[in-house]
C-alpha positions in Angstrom: 74.8 78.7 88.9 71.1 79.5 88.0 71.1 83.6 86.6 69.5 86.1 89.6 71.5 89.1 89.2 69.4 92.3 88.7 72.5 93.6 86.8 74.1 92.4 83.5 77.2 90.2 83.9 80.1 91.3 82.4 83.8 88.9 81.9 86.2 90.2 84.0 89.4 87.7 84.2 91.4 89.0 87.1 92.9 87.3 90.4 92.8 88.6 93.4 92.6 88.3 97.2 89.7 89.4 99.3 90.2 89.6 103.2 86.8 88.3 105.6 85.9 91.4 107.8 83.1 89.8 110.1 84.8 87.5 111.9 88.5 86.4 113.5 89.4 84.8 110.1 90.8 88.0 108.8 93.1 86.3 106.4 93.8 87.2 102.7 91.9 84.2 100.2 93.0 84.3 96.3 90.2 84.1 94.3 89.6 84.0 90.1 87.0 86.2 89.3 84.7 85.0 86.4 82.4 87.5 86.2 80.9 90.6 87.6 78.2 93.2 87.3 76.5 96.0 89.4 75.5 94.3 92.3 77.3 91.3 92.6 80.6 88.8 91.4 81.1 85.4 90.4 84.5 84.1 91.2 85.9 80.8 92.5 88.6 79.6 95.0 90.4 76.8 96.2 88.9 77.3 99.9 85.7 76.4 101.2 84.1 79.6 102.3 81.8 80.2 104.8 78.1 81.0 103.8 76.8 84.2 104.6 80.2 85.3 105.1 81.4 88.9 104.1 85.1 90.1 102.7 86.5 92.9 101.2 87.5 93.0 98.1 89.9 95.6 95.9 88.8 95.0 92.3 90.5 96.5 89.3 87.7 96.8 86.5 88.0 97.4 82.8 88.6 101.1 83.3 92.1 100.7 85.5 90.4 101.4 88.7 90.2 100.1 91.7 86.6 99.9 93.4 87.1 99.0 96.9 83.6 97.2 98.4 82.5 94.6 100.6 80.9 91.6 99.2 78.4 89.0 101.1 78.7 85.3 99.8 75.5 83.9 98.9 75.8 81.2 96.3 78.1 77.9 96.6 78.6 75.3 93.8 81.5 72.8 94.4 80.7 70.7 90.7 84.2 71.4 90.4 86.6 68.9 92.1 89.4 71.3 92.2 88.0 74.4 92.5 84.8 76.0 94.5 82.3 78.8 92.4 80.7 81.0 94.7 78.6 84.0 93.9 78.3 87.0 96.2 76.7 90.7 96.4 78.0 93.9 96.8 76.5 94.7 100.1 79.4 98.4 100.6 80.8 100.3 97.7 80.5 103.9 97.2 77.6 105.2 94.9 80.7 106.8 92.4 82.0 103.2 92.1 78.4 101.9 91.5 77.5 104.6 88.5 80.8 102.9 86.6 78.9 99.4 86.1 75.8 101.5 84.8 77.8 103.3 82.6 79.8 99.9 81.3 76.2 98.5 80.9 75.0 101.5 79.0 78.8 101.4 76.8 77.7 97.5 75.9 74.1 97.8 75.0 75.4 100.5 72.8 77.6 98.2 71.0 75.4 95.4 70.9 77.2 93.3 73.2 
């Protein structure tokens, strides 16, 4: 996918489940996190998800903390035969969790990554 995020991406390997909150399909969807930034997340899954849908996600980050957030699906790529790749923006995340991404970005920059 073309880079469109405002914040730097970090690789974060995780397998988690998210739950749709904006419709009647409130079931857990298993996903594989590809990368994450302060503004969004890239992930893959075996299911076709509806564009512009909103999901609740509990994401364990590099500090060991769990970030509770809402994500809005904005991109879709089906070039892989058995997995679908998505891009989503964070639309609901507490400010103290957002600052964790900012701090991590500064730390990575200071270490030349």
